[in-house]
FIGUKE-939642 format. One record per residue (C-alpha): residue in three letters; x, y, z; residue number from 1. Coordinates in pm, 1 decimal, padded with zeros to 6 digits. Example, Ala and Ser with C-alpha at 12.3 -4.5 7.8 and 13.67 -1.06 7.14 Angstrom:
// FIGUKE-939642
{atom 'ALA'; {01230.0; -00450.0; 00780.0}; 1}
{atom 'SER'; {01367.0; -00106.0; 00714.0}; 2}
END
This chain:
// FIGUKE-939642
{atom 'UNK'; {10484.3; 14685.7; 12528.4}; 1}
{atom 'UNK'; {10384.1; 14793.6; 12820.7}; 2}
{atom 'UNK'; {10740.3; 14752.7; 12952.8}; 3}
{atom 'UNK'; {10887.1; 14940.7; 12637.4}; 4}
{atom 'UNK'; {10627.8; 15258.9; 12704.0}; 5}
{atom 'UNK'; {10777.2; 15255.8; 13040.3}; 6}
{atom 'UNK'; {11130.8; 15254.8; 12869.4}; 7}
{atom 'UNK'; {11047.8; 15594.2; 12743.3}; 8}
{atom 'UNK'; {11053.6; 15808.6; 13086.7}; 9}
{atom 'UNK'; {11324.2; 15993.6; 13077.5}; 10}
{atom 'UNK'; {11371.8; 15968.3; 13457.0}; 11}
{atom 'UNK'; {11606.0; 16254.5; 13423.7}; 12}
{atom 'UNK'; {11701.2; 16464.1; 13783.0}; 13}
{atom 'UNK'; {11502.1; 16749.0; 13871.7}; 14}
{atom 'UNK'; {11729.2; 17002.6; 13809.5}; 15}
{atom 'UNK'; {11752.4; 16889.8; 13436.5}; 16}
{atom 'UNK'; {11378.4; 16853.6; 13456.7}; 17}
{atom 'UNK'; {11325.8; 17235.7; 13576.5}; 18}
{atom 'UNK'; {11635.4; 17371.4; 13297.5}; 19}
{atom 'UNK'; {11429.4; 17234.9; 13063.9}; 20}
{atom 'UNK'; {11080.2; 17364.5; 13157.7}; 21}
{atom 'UNK'; {11213.7; 17700.1; 13138.4}; 22}
{atom 'UNK'; {11357.2; 17614.7; 12797.7}; 23}
{atom 'UNK'; {11000.6; 17527.1; 12745.9}; 24}
{atom 'UNK'; {10872.1; 17877.4; 12774.9}; 25}
{atom 'UNK'; {11211.7; 18035.7; 12626.0}; 26}
{atom 'UNK'; {11108.6; 17805.1; 12274.9}; 27}
{atom 'UNK'; {10766.1; 17948.6; 12291.2}; 28}
{atom 'UNK'; {10864.4; 18282.2; 12259.9}; 29}
{atom 'UNK'; {11089.5; 18201.5; 11959.0}; 30}
{atom 'UNK'; {10847.8; 17966.0; 11773.1}; 31}
{atom 'UNK'; {10596.9; 18319.7; 11771.8}; 32}
{atom 'UNK'; {10842.0; 18479.6; 11551.9}; 33}
{atom 'UNK'; {11065.5; 18241.7; 11379.7}; 34}
{atom 'UNK'; {10851.1; 18178.7; 11098.2}; 35}
{atom 'UNK'; {10729.8; 18538.8; 11099.2}; 36}
{atom 'UNK'; {11112.4; 18724.4; 11128.1}; 37}
{atom 'UNK'; {11180.5; 18746.4; 10718.1}; 38}
{atom 'UNK'; {10826.6; 18840.0; 10641.4}; 39}
{atom 'UNK'; {10876.3; 19114.7; 10907.0}; 40}
{atom 'UNK'; {11140.8; 19239.2; 10772.3}; 41}
{atom 'UNK'; {11102.7; 19228.3; 10383.3}; 42}
{atom 'UNK'; {10705.1; 19190.2; 10360.4}; 43}
{atom 'UNK'; {10612.8; 19476.5; 10662.3}; 44}
{atom 'UNK'; {10905.1; 19713.4; 10685.0}; 45}
{atom 'UNK'; {10948.2; 19700.8; 10336.1}; 46}
{atom 'UNK'; {11372.0; 19577.1; 10337.3}; 47}
{atom 'UNK'; {11486.0; 19429.8; 10086.0}; 48}
{atom 'UNK'; {11508.0; 19009.3; 10043.9}; 49}
{atom 'UNK'; {11842.3; 19047.3; 10063.4}; 50}
{atom 'UNK'; {11902.3; 19260.6; 10295.4}; 51}
{atom 'UNK'; {11712.7; 19125.3; 10488.6}; 52}
{atom 'UNK'; {11873.1; 18795.5; 10481.9}; 53}
{atom 'UNK'; {12168.4; 18919.1; 10617.5}; 54}
{atom 'UNK'; {11986.1; 19098.9; 10905.1}; 55}
{atom 'UNK'; {11892.8; 18744.9; 11012.0}; 56}
{atom 'UNK'; {12183.4; 18595.8; 10961.5}; 57}
{atom 'UNK'; {12351.9; 18876.9; 11133.5}; 58}
{atom 'UNK'; {12242.1; 18718.3; 11462.1}; 59}
{atom 'UNK'; {12430.0; 18405.1; 11336.1}; 60}
{atom 'UNK'; {12763.1; 18621.1; 11287.4}; 61}
{atom 'UNK'; {12793.7; 18804.3; 11593.4}; 62}
{atom 'UNK'; {12698.7; 18445.2; 11781.4}; 63}
{atom 'UNK'; {13007.9; 18286.0; 11594.2}; 64}
{atom 'UNK'; {13230.4; 18556.2; 11780.1}; 65}
{atom 'UNK'; {13018.7; 18556.3; 12141.4}; 66}
{atom 'UNK'; {13020.5; 18157.4; 12134.3}; 67}
{atom 'UNK'; {13382.6; 18096.8; 12171.7}; 68}
{atom 'UNK'; {13406.1; 18384.6; 12447.3}; 69}
{atom 'UNK'; {13106.8; 18180.7; 12619.8}; 70}
{atom 'UNK'; {13271.9; 17900.8; 12624.8}; 71}
{atom 'UNK'; {13572.9; 18020.5; 12811.2}; 72}
{atom 'UNK'; {13297.7; 18223.4; 13068.3}; 73}
{atom 'UNK'; {13100.9; 17875.8; 13192.7}; 74}
{atom 'UNK'; {13428.1; 17724.1; 13239.0}; 75}
{atom 'UNK'; {13579.9; 17951.2; 13447.9}; 76}
{atom 'UNK'; {13191.0; 18087.0; 13638.6}; 77}
{atom 'UNK'; {13003.0; 17846.3; 13563.5}; 78}
{atom 'UNK'; {12652.3; 17784.8; 13338.1}; 79}
{atom 'UNK'; {12437.0; 17889.8; 13553.7}; 80}
{atom 'UNK'; {12570.9; 18285.9; 13554.4}; 81}
{atom 'UNK'; {12665.1; 18246.7; 13159.6}; 82}
{atom 'UNK'; {12285.7; 18135.6; 13084.5}; 83}
{atom 'UNK'; {12152.0; 18441.6; 13311.0}; 84}
{atom 'UNK'; {12365.2; 18660.0; 13119.9}; 85}
{atom 'UNK'; {12234.6; 18541.4; 12815.2}; 86}
{atom 'UNK'; {11871.2; 18562.7; 12895.4}; 87}
{atom 'UNK'; {11897.6; 18886.9; 12942.0}; 88}
{atom 'UNK'; {12029.5; 19008.5; 12618.4}; 89}
{atom 'UNK'; {11803.5; 18807.6; 12429.3}; 90}
{atom 'UNK'; {11491.9; 18967.7; 12600.4}; 91}
{atom 'UNK'; {11649.8; 19312.1; 12527.9}; 92}
{atom 'UNK'; {11760.0; 19261.3; 12138.9}; 93}
{atom 'UNK'; {11382.0; 19034.5; 12086.5}; 94}
{atom 'UNK'; {11199.7; 19337.1; 12235.2}; 95}
{atom 'UNK'; {11406.8; 19579.7; 12018.9}; 96}
{atom 'UNK'; {11298.1; 19426.0; 11651.6}; 97}
{atom 'UNK'; {10915.3; 19647.9; 11736.2}; 98}
{atom 'UNK'; {11136.2; 19999.9; 11664.0}; 99}
{atom 'UNK'; {11290.8; 19846.4; 11341.5}; 100}
{atom 'UNK'; {11226.8; 20017.4; 11032.7}; 101}
{atom 'UNK'; {11528.2; 20080.1; 10917.1}; 102}
{atom 'UNK'; {11810.0; 19795.3; 10792.8}; 103}
{atom 'UNK'; {12053.5; 20008.5; 11042.1}; 104}
{atom 'UNK'; {11821.0; 19897.6; 11345.4}; 105}
{atom 'UNK'; {11772.6; 19589.2; 11221.2}; 106}
{atom 'UNK'; {12138.2; 19500.1; 11214.7}; 107}
{atom 'UNK'; {12161.3; 19635.6; 11555.8}; 108}
{atom 'UNK'; {11917.6; 19460.0; 11756.5}; 109}
{atom 'UNK'; {12048.0; 19106.5; 11577.4}; 110}
{atom 'UNK'; {12379.2; 19245.5; 11709.8}; 111}
{atom 'UNK'; {12240.3; 19234.0; 12072.6}; 112}
{atom 'UNK'; {12030.7; 18864.0; 12057.4}; 113}
{atom 'UNK'; {12353.1; 18698.6; 11846.6}; 114}
{atom 'UNK'; {12559.6; 18826.5; 12163.5}; 115}
{atom 'UNK'; {12266.2; 18666.0; 12379.9}; 116}
{atom 'UNK'; {12248.2; 18333.5; 12116.5}; 117}
{atom 'UNK'; {12656.5; 18310.0; 12143.0}; 118}
{atom 'UNK'; {12657.1; 18296.3; 12523.7}; 119}
{atom 'UNK'; {12330.8; 18068.8; 12545.6}; 120}
{atom 'UNK'; {12377.6; 17741.2; 12402.8}; 121}
{atom 'UNK'; {12687.2; 17640.5; 12579.5}; 122}
{atom 'UNK'; {12567.5; 17772.0; 12911.5}; 123}
{atom 'UNK'; {12256.2; 17550.6; 12806.6}; 124}
{atom 'UNK'; {12411.8; 17233.7; 12744.7}; 125}
{atom 'UNK'; {12700.8; 17242.6; 12947.3}; 126}
{atom 'UNK'; {12417.5; 17256.2; 13231.8}; 127}
{atom 'UNK'; {12244.9; 16959.8; 13103.7}; 128}
{atom 'UNK'; {12577.5; 16743.3; 13052.5}; 129}
{atom 'UNK'; {12686.4; 16819.4; 13408.5}; 130}
{atom 'UNK'; {12354.8; 16775.1; 13607.2}; 131}
{atom 'UNK'; {12301.8; 16428.7; 13377.7}; 132}
{atom 'UNK'; {12452.6; 16076.6; 13439.1}; 133}
{atom 'UNK'; {12659.5; 15989.1; 13133.7}; 134}
{atom 'UNK'; {12433.3; 15724.3; 13040.2}; 135}
{atom 'UNK'; {12162.1; 15938.5; 13048.3}; 136}
{atom 'UNK'; {12265.9; 16194.3; 12865.3}; 137}
{atom 'UNK'; {12132.9; 16092.8; 12493.2}; 138}
{atom 'UNK'; {11767.2; 16103.0; 12661.0}; 139}
{atom 'UNK'; {11846.4; 16474.3; 12850.3}; 140}
{atom 'UNK'; {11956.2; 16584.6; 12466.6}; 141}
{atom 'UNK'; {11676.5; 16428.8; 12363.6}; 142}
{atom 'UNK'; {11441.1; 16538.3; 12586.8}; 143}
{atom 'UNK'; {11550.3; 16892.5; 12515.6}; 144}
{atom 'UNK'; {11450.2; 16868.5; 12148.4}; 145}
{atom 'UNK'; {11136.2; 16753.1; 12280.5}; 146}
{atom 'UNK'; {11083.8; 17072.8; 12467.2}; 147}
{atom 'UNK'; {11245.6; 17315.1; 12241.6}; 148}
{atom 'UNK'; {11019.8; 17177.6; 11960.7}; 149}
{atom 'UNK'; {10678.4; 17169.4; 12138.7}; 150}
{atom 'UNK'; {10759.0; 17516.2; 12262.3}; 151}
{atom 'UNK'; {10850.8; 17639.2; 11877.7}; 152}
{atom 'UNK'; {10591.5; 17481.1; 11741.6}; 153}
{atom 'UNK'; {10311.7; 17564.7; 11980.6}; 154}
{atom 'UNK'; {10475.0; 17949.0; 11980.7}; 155}
{atom 'UNK'; {10427.7; 17931.4; 11537.3}; 156}
{atom 'UNK'; {10063.2; 17803.8; 11549.3}; 157}
{atom 'UNK'; {10009.6; 18116.3; 11801.7}; 158}
{atom 'UNK'; {10192.7; 18335.0; 11625.4}; 159}
{atom 'UNK'; {10041.4; 18235.0; 11250.4}; 160}
{atom 'UNK'; {09710.2; 18336.1; 11441.8}; 161}
{atom 'UNK'; {09797.5; 18705.6; 11587.8}; 162}
{atom 'UNK'; {10003.7; 18770.5; 11255.4}; 163}
{atom 'UNK'; {09931.0; 18944.6; 10977.1}; 164}
{atom 'UNK'; {10069.2; 19185.4; 10701.0}; 165}
{atom 'UNK'; {09782.2; 19368.4; 10639.7}; 166}
{atom 'UNK'; {09808.4; 19481.5; 11034.6}; 167}
{atom 'UNK'; {10163.0; 19577.1; 11097.7}; 168}
{atom 'UNK'; {10124.2; 19658.5; 11465.0}; 169}
{atom 'UNK'; {10038.6; 19239.6; 11520.8}; 170}
{atom 'UNK'; {10407.6; 19177.3; 11472.2}; 171}
{atom 'UNK'; {10501.3; 19384.0; 11736.7}; 172}
{atom 'UNK'; {10309.7; 19173.1; 11988.0}; 173}
{atom 'UNK'; {10495.7; 18866.0; 11865.7}; 174}
{atom 'UNK'; {10844.5; 19051.8; 11943.9}; 175}
{atom 'UNK'; {10754.9; 19097.7; 12313.2}; 176}
{atom 'UNK'; {10578.0; 18821.1; 12383.1}; 177}
{atom 'UNK'; {10955.1; 18680.0; 12256.2}; 178}
{atom 'UNK'; {11105.4; 18922.2; 12475.9}; 179}
{atom 'UNK'; {10897.7; 18785.9; 12818.6}; 180}
{atom 'UNK'; {10982.0; 18443.7; 12834.4}; 181}
{atom 'UNK'; {11322.2; 18492.3; 12840.5}; 182}
{atom 'UNK'; {11252.7; 18675.6; 13139.0}; 183}
{atom 'UNK'; {11024.0; 18400.1; 13253.0}; 184}
{atom 'UNK'; {11327.4; 18116.0; 13149.8}; 185}
{atom 'UNK'; {11558.2; 18361.1; 13367.0}; 186}
{atom 'UNK'; {11350.0; 18358.2; 13658.4}; 187}
{atom 'UNK'; {11292.3; 17978.4; 13626.1}; 188}
{atom 'UNK'; {11679.9; 17922.3; 13599.8}; 189}
{atom 'UNK'; {11805.3; 18167.0; 13925.1}; 190}
{atom 'UNK'; {11506.7; 18024.2; 14149.4}; 191}
{atom 'UNK'; {11568.3; 17608.8; 14030.5}; 192}
{atom 'UNK'; {11848.0; 17549.2; 13893.6}; 193}
{atom 'UNK'; {12222.8; 17556.6; 14110.3}; 194}
{atom 'UNK'; {12567.0; 17590.4; 13990.0}; 195}
{atom 'UNK'; {12674.5; 17217.3; 13936.3}; 196}
{atom 'UNK'; {13064.5; 17276.6; 13924.2}; 197}
{atom 'UNK'; {13205.8; 17356.6; 14210.8}; 198}
{atom 'UNK'; {13437.9; 17652.2; 14290.2}; 199}
{atom 'UNK'; {13753.7; 17386.4; 14252.2}; 200}
{atom 'UNK'; {13624.5; 17254.5; 13931.6}; 201}
{atom 'UNK'; {13630.2; 17577.2; 13788.8}; 202}
{atom 'UNK'; {13960.6; 17650.8; 13933.4}; 203}
{atom 'UNK'; {14099.4; 17384.4; 13753.4}; 204}
{atom 'UNK'; {13954.8; 17454.8; 13376.4}; 205}
{atom 'UNK'; {14303.3; 17497.3; 13208.9}; 206}
{atom 'UNK'; {14295.4; 17864.2; 13143.2}; 207}
{atom 'UNK'; {14125.5; 18005.0; 12874.6}; 208}
{atom 'UNK'; {14315.7; 17862.5; 12561.0}; 209}
{atom 'UNK'; {14151.6; 17626.9; 12286.0}; 210}
{atom 'UNK'; {14474.0; 17453.0; 12205.4}; 211}
{atom 'UNK'; {14341.7; 17129.5; 12337.7}; 212}
{atom 'UNK'; {13990.9; 17141.5; 12168.7}; 213}
{atom 'UNK'; {14110.0; 17236.2; 11795.9}; 214}
{atom 'UNK'; {14380.9; 16971.7; 11806.2}; 215}
{atom 'UNK'; {14151.6; 16725.0; 11848.9}; 216}
{atom 'UNK'; {14075.5; 16671.6; 11487.2}; 217}
{atom 'UNK'; {13785.1; 16360.6; 11524.2}; 218}
{atom 'UNK'; {13588.9; 16622.5; 11754.8}; 219}
{atom 'UNK'; {13657.1; 16955.9; 11480.4}; 220}
{atom 'UNK'; {13528.0; 16678.8; 11231.0}; 221}
{atom 'UNK'; {13204.7; 16606.9; 11400.5}; 222}
{atom 'UNK'; {13204.7; 17046.4; 11439.9}; 223}
{atom 'UNK'; {13244.8; 17065.3; 11057.3}; 224}
{atom 'UNK'; {12962.7; 16799.6; 10920.0}; 225}
{atom 'UNK'; {12684.3; 16923.7; 11181.2}; 226}
{atom 'UNK'; {12747.7; 17276.0; 10986.3}; 227}
{atom 'UNK'; {12705.3; 17120.1; 10677.2}; 228}
{atom 'UNK'; {12400.2; 16961.3; 10821.9}; 229}
{atom 'UNK'; {12200.9; 17348.4; 10964.7}; 230}
{atom 'UNK'; {12355.6; 17513.5; 10685.1}; 231}
{atom 'UNK'; {12172.9; 17322.0; 10431.8}; 232}
{atom 'UNK'; {11912.0; 17171.0; 10681.7}; 233}
{atom 'UNK'; {11819.8; 17350.3; 10936.5}; 234}
{atom 'UNK'; {11866.9; 17712.6; 10828.7}; 235}
{atom 'UNK'; {11580.9; 17597.9; 10615.4}; 236}
{atom 'UNK'; {11354.6; 17658.0; 10883.7}; 237}
{atom 'UNK'; {11419.6; 18033.3; 10781.0}; 238}
{atom 'UNK'; {11399.8; 18048.8; 10450.7}; 239}
{atom 'UNK'; {11072.6; 17857.3; 10403.5}; 240}
{atom 'UNK'; {10807.7; 18075.1; 10529.3}; 241}
{atom 'UNK'; {10901.1; 18354.9; 10283.7}; 242}
{atom 'UNK'; {10891.0; 18103.6; 09999.5}; 243}
{atom 'UNK'; {10578.6; 17949.9; 10071.2}; 244}
{atom 'UNK'; {10411.5; 18325.5; 10123.2}; 245}
{atom 'UNK'; {10549.4; 18463.1; 09786.3}; 246}
{atom 'UNK'; {10626.4; 18145.9; 09605.9}; 247}
{atom 'UNK'; {10303.7; 17927.6; 09670.1}; 248}
{atom 'UNK'; {10052.4; 18194.1; 09836.6}; 249}
{atom 'UNK'; {10017.4; 17976.5; 10148.4}; 250}
{atom 'UNK'; {09884.8; 18250.6; 10407.1}; 251}
{atom 'UNK'; {10022.4; 18327.8; 10747.4}; 252}
{atom 'UNK'; {09795.2; 18131.9; 10961.4}; 253}
{atom 'UNK'; {09886.0; 17793.7; 10714.1}; 254}
{atom 'UNK'; {10260.2; 17852.0; 10773.0}; 255}
{atom 'UNK'; {10216.7; 17843.1; 11101.3}; 256}
{atom 'UNK'; {10031.8; 17517.9; 11059.2}; 257}
{atom 'UNK'; {10270.2; 17350.7; 10895.8}; 258}
{atom 'UNK'; {10554.9; 17451.5; 11133.5}; 259}
{atom 'UNK'; {10295.7; 17266.6; 11469.3}; 260}
{atom 'UNK'; {10325.0; 16927.0; 11223.0}; 261}
{atom 'UNK'; {10721.5; 16944.3; 11268.7}; 262}
{atom 'UNK'; {10679.6; 17001.4; 11613.9}; 263}
{atom 'UNK'; {10388.5; 16701.2; 11685.8}; 264}
{atom 'UNK'; {10606.5; 16493.4; 11490.4}; 265}
{atom 'UNK'; {10886.6; 16566.0; 11714.2}; 266}
{atom 'UNK'; {10716.5; 16590.0; 12007.5}; 267}
{atom 'UNK'; {10548.4; 16254.2; 11954.2}; 268}
{atom 'UNK'; {10844.2; 16081.3; 11792.3}; 269}
{atom 'UNK'; {11183.2; 16185.0; 11938.8}; 270}
{atom 'UNK'; {11183.4; 15957.8; 12258.2}; 271}
{atom 'UNK'; {11086.5; 15612.8; 12053.2}; 272}
{atom 'UNK'; {11342.1; 15747.8; 11781.3}; 273}
{atom 'UNK'; {11623.4; 15769.3; 12091.3}; 274}
{atom 'UNK'; {11556.4; 15462.9; 12262.0}; 275}
{atom 'UNK'; {11550.8; 15301.8; 11959.4}; 276}
{atom 'UNK'; {11863.3; 15474.9; 11863.2}; 277}
{atom 'UNK'; {12029.7; 15324.4; 12156.0}; 278}
{atom 'UNK'; {12338.1; 15051.9; 12053.7}; 279}
{atom 'UNK'; {12342.8; 15147.5; 11695.9}; 280}
{atom 'UNK'; {12646.7; 15330.9; 11507.4}; 281}
{atom 'UNK'; {12607.5; 15730.5; 11511.3}; 282}
{atom 'UNK'; {12756.3; 15792.8; 11210.2}; 283}
{atom 'UNK'; {12471.5; 15571.6; 11016.0}; 284}
{atom 'UNK'; {12219.2; 15729.8; 11190.6}; 285}
{atom 'UNK'; {12353.1; 16096.3; 11100.9}; 286}
{atom 'UNK'; {12398.5; 15936.6; 10772.6}; 287}
{atom 'UNK'; {12016.0; 15837.8; 10694.3}; 288}
{atom 'UNK'; {11961.6; 16155.4; 10860.0}; 289}
{atom 'UNK'; {12130.1; 16354.5; 10535.2}; 290}
{atom 'UNK'; {11884.6; 16137.4; 10289.5}; 291}
{atom 'UNK'; {11553.9; 16233.0; 10464.4}; 292}
{atom 'UNK'; {11678.9; 16597.4; 10420.5}; 293}
{atom 'UNK'; {11742.9; 16594.3; 10085.0}; 294}
{atom 'UNK'; {11415.4; 16398.7; 09973.6}; 295}
{atom 'UNK'; {11247.1; 16665.7; 10186.7}; 296}
{atom 'UNK'; {11396.5; 16980.4; 10022.7}; 297}
{atom 'UNK'; {11351.4; 16829.9; 09651.1}; 298}
{atom 'UNK'; {10994.5; 16833.0; 09711.9}; 299}
{atom 'UNK'; {11004.0; 17156.4; 09854.6}; 300}
{atom 'UNK'; {10989.0; 17356.1; 09471.6}; 301}
{atom 'UNK'; {10654.9; 17158.7; 09412.1}; 302}
{atom 'UNK'; {10483.7; 17418.8; 09591.4}; 303}
{atom 'UNK'; {10429.2; 17709.1; 09385.0}; 304}
{atom 'UNK'; {10568.9; 17546.9; 09020.6}; 305}
{atom 'UNK'; {10248.3; 17242.7; 09067.2}; 306}
{atom 'UNK'; {10003.8; 17350.9; 09352.9}; 307}
{atom 'UNK'; {09901.5; 17692.5; 09533.4}; 308}
{atom 'UNK'; {09749.5; 17772.4; 09851.0}; 309}
{atom 'UNK'; {09567.7; 17540.6; 10083.2}; 310}
{atom 'UNK'; {09728.5; 17253.2; 09825.1}; 311}
{atom 'UNK'; {10095.4; 17370.7; 09868.9}; 312}
{atom 'UNK'; {10034.8; 17393.1; 10275.4}; 313}
{atom 'UNK'; {09926.6; 17000.8; 10310.3}; 314}
{atom 'UNK'; {10196.3; 16998.1; 10053.9}; 315}
{atom 'UNK'; {10458.7; 17112.3; 10316.3}; 316}
{atom 'UNK'; {10314.3; 16979.2; 10599.9}; 317}
{atom 'UNK'; {10409.0; 16590.9; 10460.8}; 318}
{atom 'UNK'; {10752.4; 16786.6; 10395.9}; 319}
{atom 'UNK'; {10775.7; 16928.8; 10731.7}; 320}
{atom 'UNK'; {10665.2; 16598.3; 10898.7}; 321}
{atom 'UNK'; {10968.3; 16388.1; 10723.0}; 322}
{atom 'UNK'; {11179.7; 16695.6; 10844.1}; 323}
{atom 'UNK'; {11095.4; 16643.6; 11214.5}; 324}
{atom 'UNK'; {11207.6; 16235.8; 11193.0}; 325}
{atom 'UNK'; {11514.2; 16360.9; 11046.2}; 326}
{atom 'UNK'; {11531.4; 16633.0; 11349.8}; 327}
{atom 'UNK'; {11504.4; 16322.1; 11594.1}; 328}
{atom 'UNK'; {11826.5; 16140.1; 11438.9}; 329}
{atom 'UNK'; {11990.1; 16424.7; 11484.4}; 330}
{atom 'UNK'; {11867.4; 16474.1; 11850.7}; 331}
{atom 'UNK'; {11970.7; 16130.7; 11918.3}; 332}
{atom 'UNK'; {12306.3; 16151.3; 11834.0}; 333}
{atom 'UNK'; {12442.0; 16535.9; 11793.5}; 334}
{atom 'UNK'; {12435.7; 16654.7; 12191.4}; 335}
{atom 'UNK'; {12545.3; 16345.6; 12300.3}; 336}
{atom 'UNK'; {12835.5; 16280.9; 12115.8}; 337}
{atom 'UNK'; {13024.1; 16612.6; 12180.3}; 338}
{atom 'UNK'; {12957.5; 16572.7; 12553.1}; 339}
{atom 'UNK'; {13113.9; 16226.1; 12528.8}; 340}
{atom 'UNK'; {13391.1; 16372.1; 12317.6}; 341}
{atom 'UNK'; {13494.0; 16628.3; 12566.1}; 342}
{atom 'UNK'; {13732.8; 16638.7; 12829.8}; 343}
{atom 'UNK'; {13543.2; 16748.9; 13122.5}; 344}
{atom 'UNK'; {13791.8; 17025.1; 13217.6}; 345}
{atom 'UNK'; {13673.8; 17164.3; 12915.4}; 346}
{atom 'UNK'; {13316.5; 17099.6; 12892.9}; 347}
{atom 'UNK'; {13215.9; 17483.3; 12811.0}; 348}
{atom 'UNK'; {13425.8; 17544.6; 12539.7}; 349}
{atom 'UNK'; {13363.5; 17197.2; 12365.7}; 350}
{atom 'UNK'; {13028.0; 17313.4; 12379.1}; 351}
{atom 'UNK'; {13089.0; 17686.5; 12261.1}; 352}
{atom 'UNK'; {13277.6; 17458.6; 11951.5}; 353}
{atom 'UNK'; {12973.5; 17242.5; 11935.5}; 354}
{atom 'UNK'; {12715.8; 17543.7; 11943.7}; 355}
{atom 'UNK'; {12939.1; 17744.9; 11702.0}; 356}
{atom 'UNK'; {12837.3; 17495.9; 11428.9}; 357}
{atom 'UNK'; {12524.6; 17535.8; 11433.5}; 358}
{atom 'UNK'; {12580.3; 17917.0; 11466.0}; 359}
{atom 'UNK'; {12795.1; 17935.6; 11131.1}; 360}
{atom 'UNK'; {12494.3; 17704.0; 10935.3}; 361}
{atom 'UNK'; {12238.8; 17986.7; 11028.5}; 362}
{atom 'UNK'; {12474.1; 18288.8; 10936.5}; 363}
{atom 'UNK'; {12546.9; 18124.4; 10626.3}; 364}
{atom 'UNK'; {12185.7; 18037.8; 10562.0}; 365}
{atom 'UNK'; {11947.1; 18315.9; 10542.0}; 366}
{atom 'UNK'; {12260.4; 18523.6; 10427.9}; 367}
{atom 'UNK'; {12336.0; 18278.5; 10116.7}; 368}
{atom 'UNK'; {11961.1; 18138.7; 10096.4}; 369}
{atom 'UNK'; {11761.3; 18510.5; 10082.4}; 370}
{atom 'UNK'; {11989.3; 18606.7; 09780.7}; 371}
{atom 'UNK'; {11972.6; 18233.8; 09606.4}; 372}
{atom 'UNK'; {11587.0; 18216.6; 09681.9}; 373}
{atom 'UNK'; {11646.8; 18587.3; 09443.3}; 374}
{atom 'UNK'; {11810.9; 18452.5; 09202.8}; 375}
{atom 'UNK'; {11621.3; 18095.5; 09194.3}; 376}
{atom 'UNK'; {11352.3; 17986.1; 09376.6}; 377}
{atom 'UNK'; {11331.6; 17659.7; 09322.2}; 378}
{atom 'UNK'; {11682.9; 17577.6; 09254.6}; 379}
{atom 'UNK'; {11771.2; 17720.4; 09616.4}; 380}
{atom 'UNK'; {11620.9; 17381.3; 09762.7}; 381}
{atom 'UNK'; {11791.6; 17149.0; 09496.9}; 382}
{atom 'UNK'; {12136.3; 17310.1; 09614.9}; 383}
{atom 'UNK'; {12022.4; 17213.5; 10013.7}; 384}
{atom 'UNK'; {11930.1; 16875.1; 09862.0}; 385}
{atom 'UNK'; {12292.4; 16772.6; 09717.6}; 386}
{atom 'UNK'; {12485.7; 16914.0; 10017.0}; 387}
{atom 'UNK'; {12279.5; 16733.4; 10268.3}; 388}
{atom 'UNK'; {12327.8; 16429.4; 10028.7}; 389}
{atom 'UNK'; {12790.9; 16532.8; 10055.4}; 390}
{atom 'UNK'; {12700.0; 16535.8; 10439.8}; 391}
{atom 'UNK'; {12528.9; 16185.2; 10461.9}; 392}
{atom 'UNK'; {12890.5; 16058.6; 10303.9}; 393}
{atom 'UNK'; {13127.4; 16284.3; 10501.1}; 394}
{atom 'UNK'; {12912.7; 16124.3; 10834.5}; 395}
{atom 'UNK'; {13038.5; 15753.8; 10684.4}; 396}
{atom 'UNK'; {13345.4; 15876.4; 10630.8}; 397}
{atom 'UNK'; {13429.5; 16045.4; 10947.9}; 398}
{atom 'UNK'; {13277.8; 15733.4; 11138.2}; 399}
{atom 'UNK'; {13627.5; 15558.9; 11102.2}; 400}
{atom 'UNK'; {13817.8; 15813.2; 11315.9}; 401}
{atom 'UNK'; {13528.8; 15782.6; 11610.7}; 402}
{atom 'UNK'; {13658.3; 15668.4; 11920.5}; 403}
{atom 'UNK'; {13551.6; 15304.9; 11909.9}; 404}
{atom 'UNK'; {13369.4; 15366.2; 12315.8}; 405}
{atom 'UNK'; {13172.9; 15657.0; 12152.1}; 406}
{atom 'UNK'; {13071.7; 15506.6; 11769.3}; 407}
{atom 'UNK'; {12729.3; 15377.5; 11883.3}; 408}
{atom 'UNK'; {12490.3; 15498.6; 12160.3}; 409}
{atom 'UNK'; {12478.5; 15381.8; 12521.7}; 410}
{atom 'UNK'; {12251.6; 15185.6; 12609.6}; 411}
{atom 'UNK'; {12117.1; 15252.7; 13003.6}; 412}
{atom 'UNK'; {12136.0; 14971.2; 13301.4}; 413}
{atom 'UNK'; {11838.0; 14876.8; 13482.9}; 414}
{atom 'UNK'; {11798.4; 15078.4; 13786.0}; 415}
END
């Protein structure tokens, strides 16, 4: 047992640890605002639920445009420079939410943050891939999931203690805290994380074409599959708080606690789940993920229909705990699978299209979900569950086209 616990130690390069420490600060700020963005736009600023959903979706839509450009820039200029640029856009954009009082201002600041998000993930994932030995990539991406979720969960807990719709100014505090964390991350990045790609390697990055990446049919299948999982799974995080408040009478503080439960599960389970995944088939793990998430969304309508208030919060906490286990399965597979499939000379572009799958999912989720919640609050979650099941089946089909070398998670050899 002692040896097993010792085997969970990430043992990652110092530069990767530093990068993830900066990511922890960044994630904390995101967590402060994430559960309350839709509540802020709709309940505080009086923007219609459908329009508010479109504002949040604008972030992802702009990311879709900025992401592919970011991939080319990462390959040519280096991940560190592009990540620093992303952090500047994000700091300015999230601070700008404090002045939003009409829809057009909301769309404007969402566009600024969308540029930052579009640049952020290709650069962040490229740096982690280049700074980590191949056999440890699944551990590096799992550790990133741990620190990101720890930050988001702590942030959501703090945000729930600060924000209240009876005092609108409390939401301004959330936006400024989020902006400040991007500035902290920027300082850590510039001081402690060097650019891993040499000028010669960047010069040999096959120009700016996405042709070779788009012709990689297996990789594009992985991108499409992840889009389904994000659309029907992860994007529910932006819809659940407003559903819980408006349909089940769950307070902001209890919403923060519900999200924190999800974080605790991921922080405790991600590394053990990743360790358990070593030597196992990746697509089967994703198939199990879809089943778990479908079961979670089938339980959500019970909050509001059968129970409200504290009882509903308890039910949703259980849902988020199980959902967190599914996130651990996703974290053990998605990032390292993309890294293993990528051509080293095109790593930025592979990571950009992988990030695009998240951005498309998060764009469609709030955009369609806001209107779906307005039309049928319970039916929204039933539809999401059905899509998760379909994605599970697609994962098992996709396995046939994966190269045998990447079908299973690698097992690191003892040092």
